[in-house]
ZAMARGU-4260 file (C-alpha; in steps of 0.2 Angstrom, whole numbers, plus 5000, padded with zeros to 4 digits):
<rodrens>
0) 5472/5291/5464 | 5464/5307/5459 | 5459/5320/5472 | 5440/5320/5477 | 5430/5334/5469
5) 5427/5349/5480 | 5412/5348/5491 | 5402/5362/5482 | 5407/5354/5465 | 5399/5337/5471
10) 5384/5347/5477 | 5382/5355/5459 | 5385/5338/5451 | 5371/5329/5461 | 5359/5344/5458
15) 5362/5343/5439 | 5360/5324/5439 | 5343/5326/5447 | 5338/5340/5435 | 5335/5353/5448
20) 5333/5371/5442 | 5348/5383/5441 | 5339/5394/5455 | 5339/5379/5466 | 5357/5376/5463
25) 5362/5393/5467 | 5351/5393/5483 | 5357/5377/5489 | 5375/5381/5486 | 5373/5398/5495
30) 5365/5390/5511 | 5378/5376/5512 | 5392/5389/5511 | 5384/5399/5525 | 5382/5383/5535
35) 5401/5379/5534 | 5406/5397/5537 | 5395/5398/5553 | 5405/5383/5560 | 5422/5390/5556
40) 5424/5380/5540 | 5422/5363/5548 | 5418/5350/5535 | 5400/5344/5536 | 5406/5326/5537
45) 5413/5330/5554 | 5397/5338/5560 | 5379/5332/5563 | 5362/5336/5569 | 5368/5346/5583
50) 5377/5358/5572 | 5363/5359/5559 | 5351/5364/5574 | 5363/5377/5580 | 5364/5385/5562
55) 5345/5385/5559 | 5341/5391/5576 | 5354/5405/5573 | 5344/5410/5558 | 5328/5411/5567
60) 5334/5420/5583 | 5348/5431/5578 | 5345/5434/5559 | 5326/5433/5562 | 5323/5425/5545
65) 5305/5420/5539 | 5299/5402/5541 | 5300/5399/5522 | 5319/5405/5522 | 5323/5394/5537
70) 5315/5379/5528 | 5324/5383/5512 | 5341/5382/5522 | 5335/5366/5530 | 5331/5358/5513
75) 5348/5363/5507 | 5357/5355/5521 | 5347/5340/5521 | 5351/5338/5503 | 5369/5339/5507
80) 5369/5326/5520 | 5356/5314/5512 | 5360/5315/5493 | 5379/5321/5493 | 5387/5314/5508
85) 5375/5299/5510 | 5374/5303/5529 | 5358/5301/5539 | 5355/5315/5552 | 5347/5312/5569
90) 5330/5319/5572 | 5332/5338/5576 | 5320/5339/5590 | 5328/5355/5598 | 5327/5365/5582
95) 5320/5383/5585 | 5307/5386/5571 | 5305/5403/5563 | 5287/5409/5566 | 5276/5409/5551
100) 5266/5425/5548 | 5247/5425/5549 | 5244/5438/5536 | 5229/5438/5524 | 5236/5437/5506
105) 5233/5453/5496 | 5226/5448/5479 | 5223/5461/5465 | 5206/5463/5457 | 5205/5461/5438
110) 5204/5480/5436 | 5220/5482/5447 | 5229/5469/5437 | 5225/5477/5421 | 5230/5494/5428
115) 5248/5487/5432 | 5249/5479/5415 | 5244/5495/5406 | 5259/5504/5414 | 5270/5492/5404
120) 5274/5491/5386 | 5284/5480/5373 | 5290/5463/5378 | 5288/5466/5397 | 5270/5469/5394
125) 5268/5454/5383 | 5277/5443/5396 | 5266/5450/5410 | 5250/5447/5400 | 5256/5429/5398
130) 5259/5427/5417 | 5242/5434/5421 | 5232/5426/5407 | 5240/5409/5406 | 5245/5406/5424
135) 5264/5404/5420 | 5277/5406/5433 | 5291/5418/5429 | 5304/5406/5424 | 5292/5396/5414
140) 5288/5412/5404 | 5307/5416/5402 | 5311/5399/5396 | 5296/5398/5384 | 5300/5392/5366
145) 5291/5394/5350 | 5287/5376/5348 | 5279/5376/5365 | 5265/5388/5359 | 5251/5380/5349
150) 5241/5394/5341 | 5228/5383/5333 | 5223/5375/5349 | 5226/5390/5360 | 5237/5381/5371
155) 5254/5383/5379 | 5265/5368/5384 | 5275/5370/5399 | 5291/5359/5399 | 5300/5354/5415
160) 5289/5365/5426 | 5289/5365/5445 | 5293/5347/5451 | 5300/5343/5434 | 5283/5340/5428
165) 5276/5345/5411 | 5258/5353/5409 | 5247/5362/5397 | 5239/5379/5400 | 5228/5390/5390
170) 5234/5403/5377 | 5221/5418/5379 | 5213/5423/5363 | 5219/5441/5365 | 5237/5436/5365
175) 5237/5426/5349 | 5240/5442/5338 | 5253/5450/5349 | 5263/5434/5351 | 5262/5431/5332
180) 5268/5449/5329 | 5282/5447/5342 | 5289/5432/5332 | 5288/5441/5316 | 5297/5456/5323
185) 5311/5445/5330 | 5312/5436/5313 | 5313/5453/5304 | 5327/5459/5316 | 5336/5443/5313
190) 5335/5446/5294 | 5342/5464/5296 | 5357/5457/5306 | 5361/5445/5292 | 5360/5458/5279
195) 5373/5468/5289 | 5384/5453/5290 | 5382/5452/5309 | 5383/5433/5308 | 5369/5420/5309
200) 5359/5414/5324 | 5353/5396/5328 | 5335/5395/5327 | 5325/5381/5335 | 5317/5369/5323
205) 5299/5376/5325 | 5305/5394/5321 | 5315/5389/5307 | 5301/5380/5299 | 5289/5394/5302
210) 5302/5407/5294 | 5311/5397/5281 | 5321/5412/5275 | 5330/5414/5291 | 5348/5407/5290
215) 5352/5394/5303 | 5368/5384/5306
</rodrens>
């Protein structure tokens, strides 16, 4: 009989089956490790709601974490028990909740946002303009592919966004030319690498179709 996978390997496996983001995987793994270390490396199967309450209360009282941070830790531990260990925890009525701030959010005016963007240049400025103009989240912008950009309809397709949902957002008119130029620049750079015999690079179908002279494998 093969040994059972390590607990954290089981956690990562379930997270990937559920198609959670890599950031969620890292966050959940970190909180679960902290929970286990807090209880002197006791296995979660041998603990329960009382130990979970103690850890979360420690975060609020001793470490003085924010309410959102404490809630993130709670989500990670509940995921461990519910989805990995298949254990139902008792209701945690003695949990000390971290206080939520009552701050008024600070929102940039349009001129302030433009001033920040104008201090950037190159790819970073283009990405920031996409974030501001299209309402993309940071990782949605980082993962954006050529085939997700529809220049004719001025649209951007966001694949597997928050909540594993797809959606369509606008591509501002003023970004059409800079984005097109960016793609052309990257393609030219690729061609120069090929001439220097630096090897070939796999191009997604949409980019290979747009730039048929680019070598693909």
